[in-house]
C-alpha positions as CSV (number, residue, x, y, z in Angstrom):
1,M,90.4,45.8,99.0
2,T,93.2,44.8,96.6
3,L,96.8,45.8,97.4
4,L,99.4,45.6,94.6
5,M,102.9,45.5,95.9
6,A,105.9,45.9,93.6
7,V,108.7,44.6,95.8
8,E,111.8,42.6,94.9
9,P,111.2,38.9,95.6
10,N,113.1,37.3,98.4
11,L,115.1,34.5,96.8
12,S,114.8,32.4,100.0
13,D,111.0,32.2,99.9
14,G,110.7,31.4,96.2
15,L,108.0,34.0,95.6
16,A,107.8,36.2,92.5
17,P,106.2,39.6,92.3
18,P,102.5,39.7,91.6
19,K,101.6,39.2,88.0
20,P,99.8,42.6,87.4
21,C,103.0,44.5,88.5
22,A,105.5,42.4,86.5
23,E,103.8,42.1,83.1
24,Q,104.4,44.9,80.6
25,H,101.3,46.5,79.0
26,W,100.6,49.7,77.1
27,Y,99.3,52.6,79.1
28,A,98.2,56.2,78.1
29,A,100.3,58.8,79.9
30,Y,98.3,62.1,80.1
31,T,100.7,65.1,79.6
32,C,100.6,68.8,80.1
33,A,99.3,70.7,77.0
34,N,101.7,70.8,74.1
35,H,104.4,68.8,76.0
36,E,104.0,65.5,74.2
37,K,107.3,65.8,72.3
38,Q,109.2,66.8,75.4
39,V,107.8,63.8,77.3
40,A,108.8,61.5,74.4
41,A,112.3,62.8,74.5
42,Q,112.5,62.2,78.3
43,L,111.1,58.7,77.7
44,D,113.9,58.1,75.2
45,A,116.5,59.2,77.7
46,R,115.0,56.9,80.3
47,A,114.9,53.9,77.9
48,V,111.1,53.5,78.2
49,E,109.3,52.1,75.2
50,H,106.8,54.6,74.0
51,L,104.6,55.7,71.0
52,L,103.8,59.2,70.0
53,P,101.9,59.1,66.6
54,L,102.3,62.4,64.7
55,Y,100.6,63.8,61.6
56,A,101.7,66.6,59.2
57,S,99.7,69.8,59.3
58,A,100.3,72.8,57.0
59,R,99.8,76.1,58.7
60,R,99.8,79.5,57.1
61,W,101.4,82.4,59.1
62,K,101.6,86.0,58.0
63,D,104.8,85.7,56.1
64,R,105.1,82.0,55.3
65,R,103.6,78.5,55.2
66,V,104.9,76.0,57.8
67,R,104.6,72.2,57.9
68,L,104.3,71.0,61.5
69,D,104.3,67.5,63.0
70,L,101.6,67.5,65.6
71,P,100.5,64.7,68.0
72,L,97.6,62.6,66.6
73,F,96.3,62.2,70.2
74,P,96.9,65.7,71.8
75,G,97.8,65.4,75.5
76,Y,98.7,61.7,75.4
77,V,101.9,59.6,74.9
78,F,101.6,55.8,75.0
79,V,104.1,53.9,77.1
80,R,104.8,50.2,77.5
81,L,106.0,49.2,81.0
82,A,105.3,47.1,84.0
83,L,103.3,48.8,86.7
84,R,106.2,48.4,89.1
85,D,108.2,50.7,86.8
86,R,105.6,53.5,86.5
87,L,107.6,55.9,88.6
88,R,110.1,56.1,85.6
89,V,107.3,57.8,83.7
90,L,105.5,59.7,86.5
91,Q,108.7,61.4,87.6
92,I,108.9,63.2,84.2
93,P,107.8,66.8,85.0
94,S,105.3,67.1,82.2
95,V,103.5,63.8,82.8
96,V,100.3,64.4,84.9
97,R,99.2,60.7,85.4
98,L,98.6,57.4,83.8
99,V,95.0,57.1,82.6
100,G,93.0,54.7,84.6
101,F,90.1,54.0,87.0
102,G,89.9,53.9,90.7
103,G,93.5,55.1,91.2
104,L,95.0,52.3,89.1
105,P,96.3,52.7,85.5
106,A,94.2,50.9,82.9
107,A,96.1,49.0,80.2
108,L,95.3,49.6,76.6
109,P,94.5,46.6,74.4
110,D,97.8,45.4,72.8
111,D,96.1,44.9,69.4
112,Q,94.9,48.5,69.3
113,V,98.4,49.9,69.9
114,A,99.9,47.4,67.5
115,V,97.5,48.6,64.8
116,L,98.4,52.2,65.5
117,R,102.1,51.5,65.5
118,E,102.2,49.5,62.3
119,G,99.5,51.3,60.4
120,L,100.4,54.9,61.1
121,D,104.1,54.8,60.4
122,G,103.8,57.2,57.5
123,Q,102.0,54.9,55.0
124,L,98.5,56.3,55.5
125,R,97.2,59.8,55.9
126,A,95.6,60.3,59.3
127,E,94.4,63.2,61.3
128,P,92.6,63.8,64.6
129,H,88.8,63.4,64.6
130,P,86.1,64.0,67.2
131,F,85.4,60.9,69.2
132,L,82.6,58.7,67.7
133,T,80.6,55.9,69.2
134,A,77.7,55.5,66.7
135,G,77.7,54.9,63.0
136,R,78.4,52.0,60.5
137,R,81.0,49.7,62.0
138,V,83.5,48.2,59.6
139,R,86.7,46.1,59.7
140,V,89.8,46.7,57.7
141,V,90.6,43.5,55.8
142,R,93.8,44.5,53.9
143,G,96.7,46.9,54.3
144,P,98.7,48.1,57.3
145,L,95.6,48.5,59.4
146,A,94.3,45.0,58.7
147,S,91.9,43.7,61.5
148,A,91.3,47.2,62.9
149,Q,87.7,48.1,63.5
150,G,86.2,51.5,63.2
151,I,83.3,53.7,62.0
152,L,82.9,54.5,58.3
153,I,82.3,58.0,57.2
154,R,82.4,59.6,53.8
155,T,83.8,63.1,53.3
156,K,84.0,64.8,49.9
157,G,83.8,61.4,48.1
158,V,86.6,59.9,50.2
159,F,86.1,57.0,52.5
160,R,87.5,57.4,55.9
161,V,87.5,55.1,58.9
162,V,87.4,56.6,62.3
163,L,89.5,54.5,64.8
164,S,88.7,55.2,68.4
165,L,90.6,54.5,71.6
166,D,87.8,54.2,74.2
167,L,90.0,54.6,77.2
168,I,91.1,58.1,76.4
169,M,88.0,58.9,74.3
170,R,90.1,60.1,71.3
171,S,89.7,59.2,67.6
172,V,91.7,59.4,64.4
173,A,90.3,59.4,60.8
174,V,92.3,57.4,58.2
175,E,91.6,57.5,54.5
176,L,91.2,54.0,53.0
177,D,89.9,52.4,49.9
178,A,86.4,51.0,50.1
179,A,87.7,47.7,48.8
180,D,89.8,47.2,51.9
181,L,86.7,47.4,54.2
182,E,84.0,45.0,55.2
183,P,80.9,45.7,57.3
184,L,80.6,44.3,60.7
185,V,77.4,42.4,61.6
186,S,75.9,43.5,64.8
């Protein structure tokens, strides 16, 4: 049985906190339904680095059309923190838990979050997509999503790459030019 302790080191014994608790990683915080923006505002107030990718959606109501900014990954906000600081996130009323296994939060790969952060900052059109695991695997070779890997689909003559986060089983589809893609060899 492994016990992780997040305690302040005693300067006299020369010990540092255990590595897993001290290093900062990206984690997926699972939120209450439709509370992602409130959680992001609370994380801002608590000075916790976070990522809430949004996409624009046009909705038609009876009397008007409205443009809404909706979360790309409904129910999730990504946070960067050391495990010893997780209470700063878990004490926010709308946060249910940090996604993980066996009672411990699981870190997201830094390269996946970096691709999301850099590639989806308004340069590309993205929207939620059902989670995919099978299909033609490709790598993006140019552009803001360079080095990202995903599954190629073709919708109405437009090439889209579905990028998936396996930990939370969510995907997004991004429109890309076919010249910016290369097939992955299995």
